[in-house]
C-alpha positions as CSV (number, residue, x, y, z in Angstrom):
1,M,-33.1,12.9,5.9
2,D,-29.8,14.6,5.4
3,V,-29.9,18.4,4.9
4,S,-27.9,18.2,1.6
5,I,-30.5,15.7,0.2
6,I,-33.3,18.0,1.2
7,I,-31.6,20.9,-0.6
8,L,-31.0,18.8,-3.7
9,G,-34.7,17.8,-3.7
10,V,-35.8,21.5,-3.5
11,L,-33.4,22.4,-6.2
12,A,-34.7,19.6,-8.4
13,L,-38.2,20.8,-7.9
14,A,-37.1,24.3,-8.8
15,A,-35.5,23.0,-12.0
16,I,-38.7,21.2,-12.9
17,G,-40.6,24.4,-12.2
18,Y,-38.3,26.4,-14.4
19,A,-38.9,24.0,-17.4
20,L,-42.7,23.9,-16.8
21,G,-43.0,27.7,-16.4
22,R,-41.0,28.4,-19.5
23,R,-43.0,26.0,-21.6
24,R,-46.4,27.2,-20.2
25,A,-45.5,30.8,-21.0
26,M,-44.6,30.0,-24.6
27,S,-47.7,27.8,-25.1
28,L,-50.1,30.5,-23.7
29,S,-48.5,33.1,-25.9
30,A,-49.1,30.9,-29.0
31,E,-52.7,30.0,-28.0
32,R,-53.8,33.5,-27.2
33,G,-51.8,35.2,-29.9
34,R,-50.4,37.7,-27.4
35,K,-46.8,38.8,-27.0
36,L,-45.1,37.8,-23.7
37,H,-44.2,40.7,-21.4
38,S,-40.9,39.1,-20.6
39,L,-38.6,36.6,-22.2
40,P,-39.7,33.0,-21.6
41,G,-36.8,32.3,-19.3
42,F,-38.0,34.9,-16.8
43,Y,-41.3,33.0,-16.4
44,G,-39.3,29.8,-15.7
45,Q,-37.2,31.7,-13.2
46,T,-40.3,33.0,-11.5
47,V,-41.7,29.5,-11.0
48,A,-38.3,28.2,-9.8
49,L,-37.9,31.1,-7.3
50,I,-41.4,30.7,-5.8
51,T,-40.8,27.0,-5.5
52,A,-37.3,27.1,-3.9
53,V,-36.9,30.3,-1.9
54,P,-39.7,29.9,0.7
55,A,-38.7,26.2,1.2
56,L,-35.0,27.1,1.7
57,I,-35.9,30.0,4.1
58,L,-38.0,27.5,6.1
59,L,-35.1,25.1,6.1
60,M,-32.7,27.7,7.4
61,L,-35.0,28.9,10.1
62,W,-35.7,25.3,11.2
63,L,-32.0,24.5,11.5
64,T,-31.4,27.8,13.4
65,L,-34.2,27.2,16.0
66,Q,-34.1,23.4,16.2
67,H,-31.2,22.9,18.6
68,P,-32.0,25.8,21.0
69,I,-35.5,24.5,21.5
70,I,-34.5,20.9,21.9
71,D,-31.6,21.9,24.3
72,G,-34.1,23.9,26.4
73,R,-36.4,20.9,26.7
74,I,-33.7,18.4,27.5
75,S,-32.1,20.8,29.9
76,G,-35.2,20.6,32.1
77,M,-34.6,16.8,32.4
78,I,-31.2,17.3,34.1
79,T,-31.6,17.6,37.8
80,D,-29.0,19.1,40.2
81,A,-28.1,15.7,41.3
82,S,-26.6,14.9,37.9
83,V,-24.3,18.0,38.0
84,P,-20.9,17.1,39.5
85,E,-19.8,19.1,42.5
86,G,-17.9,22.2,41.2
87,G,-19.1,21.5,37.6
88,A,-21.6,23.3,35.4
89,H,-24.9,22.5,33.9
90,S,-23.5,23.3,30.4
91,L,-20.9,20.5,30.8
92,V,-23.6,18.0,31.5
93,M,-25.5,19.1,28.4
94,A,-22.3,18.7,26.4
95,D,-22.2,15.0,27.6
96,V,-25.9,14.7,26.6
97,R,-25.2,15.9,23.1
98,R,-22.1,13.8,22.7
99,I,-23.9,10.6,23.8
100,G,-26.8,11.5,21.6
101,D,-24.6,11.9,18.6
102,G,-22.9,8.6,19.5
103,L,-26.4,6.9,19.5
104,A,-26.8,8.0,15.9
105,V,-23.5,6.4,15.0
106,L,-24.5,3.2,16.7
107,R,-27.8,3.2,14.9
108,E,-26.1,3.6,11.5
109,A,-23.7,0.8,12.4
110,D,-26.6,-1.5,13.3
111,A,-28.4,-0.6,10.1
112,K,-25.3,-1.5,8.0
113,A,-25.0,-4.8,9.9
114,G,-28.6,-5.6,9.3
115,A,-29.4,-5.6,13.0
116,D,-32.6,-4.2,14.4
117,V,-31.7,-2.8,17.8
118,D,-33.9,-0.5,19.7
119,I,-31.6,2.2,21.1
120,K,-34.3,3.3,23.6
121,A,-34.2,-0.2,25.2
122,L,-30.5,-0.1,26.0
123,D,-29.5,0.7,29.5
124,A,-26.6,3.0,30.5
125,D,-24.0,0.2,30.8
126,N,-24.8,-1.2,27.3
127,I,-24.7,2.3,25.8
128,R,-21.3,3.0,27.5
129,S,-19.8,-0.2,26.3
130,R,-21.0,0.1,22.8
131,L,-19.9,3.7,22.5
132,A,-16.5,2.7,23.8
133,G,-16.4,0.1,21.1
134,A,-17.1,2.8,18.5
135,G,-14.3,4.9,19.8
136,I,-16.4,7.3,21.9
137,A,-15.0,7.3,25.4
138,L,-17.1,8.5,28.4
139,G,-16.1,9.2,32.0
140,A,-17.0,6.6,34.6
141,D,-19.0,9.2,36.6
142,V,-21.7,9.9,34.0
143,P,-25.0,9.2,35.8
144,A,-27.8,7.1,34.3
145,E,-30.0,10.2,34.1
146,V,-27.7,11.7,31.5
147,F,-28.0,8.6,29.3
148,E,-31.8,8.9,29.5
149,A,-31.6,12.5,28.6
150,A,-29.3,11.6,25.7
151,K,-31.9,9.1,24.4
152,A,-34.6,11.7,24.6
153,Y,-32.3,14.2,22.9
154,R,-31.7,11.7,20.0
155,A,-35.4,11.0,19.7
156,D,-36.2,14.7,19.5
157,I,-33.6,15.4,16.9
158,D,-34.8,12.5,14.8
159,F,-38.4,13.6,15.0
160,S,-37.5,17.2,14.3
161,Q,-35.5,16.1,11.2
162,L,-38.5,14.1,10.0
163,L,-40.9,17.0,10.4
164,M,-38.4,19.4,8.8
165,T,-38.1,17.1,5.7
166,I,-41.9,16.8,5.4
167,A,-42.5,20.5,5.9
168,V,-39.8,21.8,3.5
169,L,-40.6,19.4,0.7
170,A,-44.3,19.9,1.2
171,L,-43.9,23.7,0.9
172,A,-41.8,23.3,-2.2
173,I,-44.3,20.9,-3.8
174,G,-47.2,23.1,-2.9
175,A,-45.6,26.3,-4.1
176,L,-44.8,24.8,-7.5
177,P,-48.4,24.4,-8.9
178,L,-49.4,27.7,-7.4
179,A,-46.6,29.5,-9.2
180,Y,-47.3,27.5,-12.4
181,I,-51.0,28.5,-12.6
182,R,-50.0,32.2,-12.2
183,I,-48.1,32.1,-15.5
184,D,-49.8,34.5,-17.9
185,P,-48.5,36.4,-20.9
186,E,-49.2,39.7,-19.0
187,L,-47.3,38.6,-15.9
188,R,-44.3,40.9,-15.3
189,A,-42.0,37.9,-14.8
190,R,-38.8,39.9,-15.5
191,N,-39.6,42.4,-12.7
192,I,-40.1,39.5,-10.2
193,S,-36.8,37.9,-11.2
194,E,-34.9,41.2,-11.1
195,S,-36.4,42.1,-7.8
196,F,-35.1,38.8,-6.4
197,V,-31.7,39.6,-7.8
198,K,-31.8,43.0,-6.2
199,A,-32.7,41.5,-2.9
200,I,-29.8,39.0,-3.1
201,L,-27.4,41.9,-3.9
202,M,-28.8,43.9,-0.9
203,I,-28.5,40.9,1.4
204,S,-24.9,40.3,0.2
205,S,-24.0,43.9,0.8
206,L,-25.3,43.6,4.4
207,V,-23.4,40.4,5.1
208,A,-20.1,42.1,6.1
209,I,-22.0,44.6,8.2
210,M,-24.1,42.1,10.0
211,T,-21.1,39.8,10.5
212,T,-19.2,42.6,12.1
213,V,-22.2,43.5,14.3
214,G,-22.6,39.9,15.3
215,I,-18.9,39.4,16.2
216,V,-18.8,42.6,18.2
217,G,-22.1,41.8,19.9
218,S,-21.0,38.4,21.0
219,L,-17.7,39.7,22.2
220,V,-19.4,42.5,24.2
221,V,-22.0,40.3,25.8
222,E,-19.5,37.6,26.9
223,T,-17.0,40.3,28.0
224,Y,-19.7,41.9,30.2
225,V,-20.3,38.5,31.8
226,F,-16.6,38.1,32.4
227,F,-16.3,41.5,34.1
228,T,-19.2,40.7,36.4
229,I,-17.1,37.9,37.9
230,Y,-13.6,39.3,37.5
231,P,-12.4,42.8,38.3
232,A,-11.7,45.0,35.3
233,Q,-8.9,46.8,37.0
234,D,-7.1,43.5,37.6
235,F,-7.6,42.5,34.0
236,F,-6.2,45.7,32.4
237,F,-3.5,46.6,34.9
238,S,-2.2,43.4,36.4
239,T,1.2,42.2,35.1
240,V,0.6,38.6,35.9
241,W,-1.1,36.0,33.7
242,N,-1.7,32.8,35.6
243,P,-5.1,31.1,34.8
244,Q,-6.0,28.4,37.3
245,F,-9.3,26.6,36.5
246,R,-9.6,25.6,40.1
247,G,-9.7,29.2,41.3
248,G,-7.2,31.8,42.3
249,S,-6.4,33.0,38.8
250,D,-4.5,36.1,37.8
251,L,-5.7,37.2,34.4
252,G,-3.7,40.4,33.6
253,I,-3.6,41.3,29.9
254,L,-0.4,43.4,30.0
255,P,2.1,40.6,29.4
256,L,0.0,39.3,26.5
257,L,-0.2,42.8,24.9
258,W,3.5,43.3,25.3
259,G,4.3,40.0,23.6
260,T,1.8,40.7,20.8
261,F,3.3,44.1,20.1
262,Y,6.9,43.0,20.5
263,V,6.6,40.1,18.0
264,S,4.6,42.3,15.6
265,L,7.1,45.1,15.8
266,I,10.0,42.8,15.0
267,S,8.1,41.3,12.1
268,L,7.2,44.8,10.7
269,I,10.8,45.9,11.0
270,I,11.8,43.0,8.8
271,A,8.9,43.0,6.4
272,V,8.2,46.7,5.7
273,P,11.7,47.9,4.4
274,I,12.3,44.7,2.5
275,G,8.8,44.7,1.0
276,L,9.0,48.3,0.0
277,M,12.4,47.9,-1.6
278,I,11.1,44.8,-3.5
279,A,8.1,46.9,-4.7
280,V,10.2,49.8,-5.9
281,F,12.6,47.5,-7.7
282,L,9.8,45.6,-9.5
283,S,7.8,48.6,-10.4
284,E,10.6,51.1,-11.4
285,Y,13.7,49.1,-12.2
286,A,13.0,45.5,-13.2
287,G,12.3,44.6,-16.8
288,P,9.2,42.6,-17.9
289,K,11.1,39.3,-17.9
290,T,12.6,39.8,-14.4
291,R,9.3,41.0,-13.1
292,S,7.5,37.9,-14.4
293,I,9.9,35.7,-12.5
294,V,10.6,37.6,-9.3
295,K,7.0,38.7,-8.4
296,P,5.4,35.2,-8.5
297,A,8.4,33.8,-6.6
298,I,7.9,36.3,-3.8
299,E,4.1,35.8,-3.8
300,M,4.6,32.1,-3.2
301,L,5.6,33.0,0.3
302,A,2.0,34.0,1.0
303,G,0.8,30.6,0.0
304,I,2.9,28.6,2.5
305,P,0.8,27.4,5.4
306,T,1.6,29.1,8.7
307,I,2.2,25.8,10.4
308,V,5.1,25.3,8.0
309,Y,6.5,28.6,9.0
310,G,6.1,27.6,12.6
311,L,8.0,24.4,12.1
312,F,10.7,26.3,10.3
313,A,11.0,28.6,13.3
314,L,11.0,25.7,15.7
315,V,13.5,23.5,13.9
316,T,15.8,25.9,12.1
317,V,15.6,29.6,13.0
318,G,15.2,29.1,16.8
319,P,18.2,26.7,17.3
320,F,20.3,28.9,15.0
321,L,19.6,32.1,17.0
322,R,20.2,30.2,20.3
323,D,23.5,28.7,19.3
324,W,25.0,31.6,17.4
325,L,23.6,34.6,19.2
326,A,21.7,34.0,22.5
327,Q,24.1,31.6,24.2
328,P,27.4,33.3,23.1
329,L,26.0,36.7,24.3
330,G,24.6,35.2,27.5
331,L,21.1,36.4,26.7
332,G,19.2,33.1,26.8
333,S,19.3,29.4,26.2
334,S,15.9,28.7,24.7
335,S,15.2,28.2,21.0
336,S,11.8,29.7,21.5
337,S,12.0,33.5,21.5
338,V,10.3,36.7,20.4
339,L,13.1,37.2,17.8
340,T,12.5,33.8,16.3
341,A,8.8,34.3,15.8
342,G,9.3,37.9,14.7
343,L,11.9,37.0,12.0
344,V,9.8,34.2,10.6
345,M,6.6,36.2,10.7
346,G,8.4,39.1,9.0
347,V,9.4,36.8,6.1
348,M,5.8,35.5,6.0
349,I,4.2,39.0,5.6
350,I,6.8,40.3,3.1
351,P,4.4,39.5,0.2
352,F,1.6,41.5,1.8
353,V,3.7,44.6,1.7
354,S,5.6,44.0,-1.6
355,S,2.7,42.9,-3.7
356,L,0.2,45.5,-2.6
357,S,2.8,48.3,-2.7
358,D,3.9,47.2,-6.2
359,D,0.3,47.5,-7.5
360,I,-0.1,50.9,-5.8
361,I,3.2,52.3,-7.1
362,N,2.2,51.1,-10.6
363,A,-1.1,52.9,-10.3
364,V,0.7,56.3,-9.9
365,P,0.1,58.2,-13.2
366,Q,3.0,58.2,-15.6
367,A,2.4,61.9,-16.1
368,L,3.8,62.6,-12.6
369,R,7.0,60.8,-13.5
370,D,7.3,62.5,-16.9
371,G,6.9,65.9,-15.2
372,S,9.6,65.2,-12.7
373,Y,12.0,64.0,-15.5
374,A,11.2,67.2,-17.4
375,L,12.3,69.3,-14.5
376,G,15.7,67.5,-14.5
377,S,15.2,65.0,-11.7
378,T,16.9,61.6,-11.8
379,Q,15.0,58.3,-11.5
380,S,15.9,57.9,-7.8
381,E,14.9,61.5,-7.0
382,T,11.6,61.0,-8.9
383,I,10.9,57.8,-6.9
384,K,11.7,59.5,-3.5
385,Q,10.1,62.9,-4.2
386,V,7.1,62.1,-6.5
387,V,6.2,58.4,-6.8
388,L,6.4,57.3,-3.1
389,P,4.6,60.4,-1.8
390,A,1.8,59.9,-4.3
391,A,1.5,56.2,-3.4
392,L,1.9,56.8,0.4
393,P,-1.8,56.4,1.3
394,G,-1.9,53.0,-0.4
395,I,1.4,51.9,1.1
396,V,0.1,52.8,4.5
397,G,-2.8,50.5,3.8
398,A,-0.5,47.7,2.8
399,V,1.5,48.1,6.0
400,L,-1.7,48.1,8.1
401,L,-2.8,44.9,6.4
402,A,0.6,43.3,7.1
403,A,0.4,44.6,10.7
404,S,-3.1,43.1,11.2
405,R,-1.8,39.8,9.8
406,A,1.1,39.8,12.2
407,I,-1.1,40.7,15.2
408,G,-3.6,37.9,14.4
409,E,-1.0,35.1,13.8
410,T,-1.0,32.2,16.1
411,M,0.8,29.1,14.9
412,I,4.2,30.8,14.3
413,V,4.0,32.3,17.8
414,V,3.1,29.0,19.4
415,L,6.0,27.1,17.8
416,G,8.5,30.0,17.6
417,A,7.9,32.2,20.6
418,G,6.5,29.7,23.1
419,A,3.6,30.2,25.5
420,S,5.2,32.1,28.4
421,A,3.4,35.3,29.4
422,K,6.0,37.8,30.7
423,L,7.2,41.4,30.5
424,D,10.7,41.4,29.2
425,L,12.9,43.5,26.9
426,N,15.2,40.6,26.0
427,P,14.2,39.4,22.4
428,F,15.8,36.1,23.1
429,E,13.2,35.2,25.8
430,A,10.1,33.1,25.2
431,M,6.9,35.1,25.3
432,T,3.4,34.7,24.0
433,T,0.6,36.8,22.4
434,V,-3.1,37.5,22.9
435,T,-4.2,35.2,20.1
436,V,-2.3,32.2,21.4
437,K,-4.0,32.6,24.8
438,I,-7.4,33.0,23.3
439,V,-7.0,29.6,21.7
440,S,-5.5,28.0,24.8
441,Q,-8.3,29.3,27.1
442,L,-11.0,27.9,24.8
443,T,-9.3,24.5,24.1
444,G,-10.4,21.4,25.9
445,D,-13.4,20.4,28.0
446,T,-13.6,23.6,30.1
447,E,-16.4,25.2,32.0
448,F,-17.7,27.9,29.8
449,A,-19.1,29.9,32.7
450,S,-15.8,30.3,34.4
451,P,-13.7,33.5,34.2
452,E,-10.7,31.5,32.9
453,T,-12.8,30.7,29.7
454,L,-14.7,33.9,29.4
455,V,-11.4,35.9,29.5
456,A,-10.9,34.8,25.9
457,F,-13.7,37.1,24.8
458,A,-12.3,40.0,26.8
459,L,-8.9,39.4,25.2
460,G,-10.6,39.3,21.7
461,L,-12.6,42.5,22.3
462,T,-9.5,44.3,23.6
463,L,-7.5,43.3,20.6
464,F,-10.4,44.3,18.3
465,V,-10.5,47.8,19.9
466,I,-6.8,48.3,19.6
467,T,-6.8,47.3,16.0
468,L,-9.7,49.6,15.3
469,L,-7.9,52.5,16.9
470,L,-4.8,51.9,14.9
471,N,-6.9,51.9,11.7
472,V,-8.6,55.1,12.7
473,I,-5.3,56.8,13.4
474,A,-3.8,55.6,10.1
475,L,-6.9,56.8,8.2
476,Y,-6.6,60.2,9.9
477,I,-2.9,60.5,8.9
478,V,-3.6,59.4,5.3
479,R,-6.5,61.9,4.9
480,K,-4.4,64.7,6.3
481,Y,-1.5,63.9,4.0
482,R,-3.9,63.8,1.0
483,E,-5.2,67.2,1.8
484,Q,-1.6,68.6,1.9
485,Y,-0.6,66.8,-1.2
486,E,-3.6,68.0,-3.2
């Protein structure tokens, strides 16, 4: 049974429990002539929570553990003879899972056609031909042992799904009457319901922390594996990026870091001054009517998909810069360049700077402006000497947000700056960034245990550390300024 149907079934039982619990609380109160400790709705919520929460927790745990356990069992069926020379066991398991998922598609197609075909009885050639007919292509060198493992994998998944459905629904059905008979006028149902809400709030507050810990942990583990098979000094200090999945790779990060910072620097040079001037104009000079038109128009830039910006860079900005600047000046002949990506990315992040800075400047107390005017300052002097210094910590935060957005951008760089990893000062040369190479190294049917794939995690961890250090430095500067200002 599909997971969504199981969840709907549990929620339906919880809704029934809510109605029954509420009605029982009211009837017991009327029969015994005692006042309910809590409102009737809390008794219904108690029954609904006891019915649904344990079942949903079991469902979540089952889905989390199901695939690792089954993969471990099926992995034991794969012998070394089924692993291609120079390949990896993980790639064979990927074939097993792909074939197993394809068997489920074939079974659904047979069920719709009214045919009763035993998938287990099909041999490797029949499975291959039927999968090809369903649009699932396999290599000609997939051994028969892999097909047998895939059939076992499909059978285990189906059996696990059946057990999961029975266990989850049985737990919900069993918990409902147990919660129902606990209903009593003296039951502190409100406390139970509010305790559950507090638990949900606590879990929600931990989501961001645990997500960060999980991300950093996965990056650290995979980066450690990478450095066990590739020298760290070559990664951090080599100026050559040349991954070769057949061996002999040069995986130096310096060209990627240079391209990342170069593109980001150009985009910030474009976005920060323009964004700040827009923010000052909207908050200090523009009237309500002008503000109501200009601000939404500028914020529309943030809603344009990055792929559209990338196409704009590829089709319009890149050829323009090549034909009118790069070629006449003898600086390059390619439409893909750092300047192309930087200009378009700068336009994209203008709303991040302008909108946040506008809100921050508007939050500066009017009393500071009035005091400056009372001392004889003009409006421009008040903005430069009072408003902007008071809003500086927030403006720094807006610039950092824009910088992080620029550092993490991928599509604009792919289409506007190209994919060439090099160290060059010429802004009309094609370069690339760390994020682009992270995507390229993890794209395709690659061997996950190879350094050429694991390097993506080392790139991600390095970028994470650099971004963290930038935020720490900015926070230190902001706090120091605040102390002086106060």
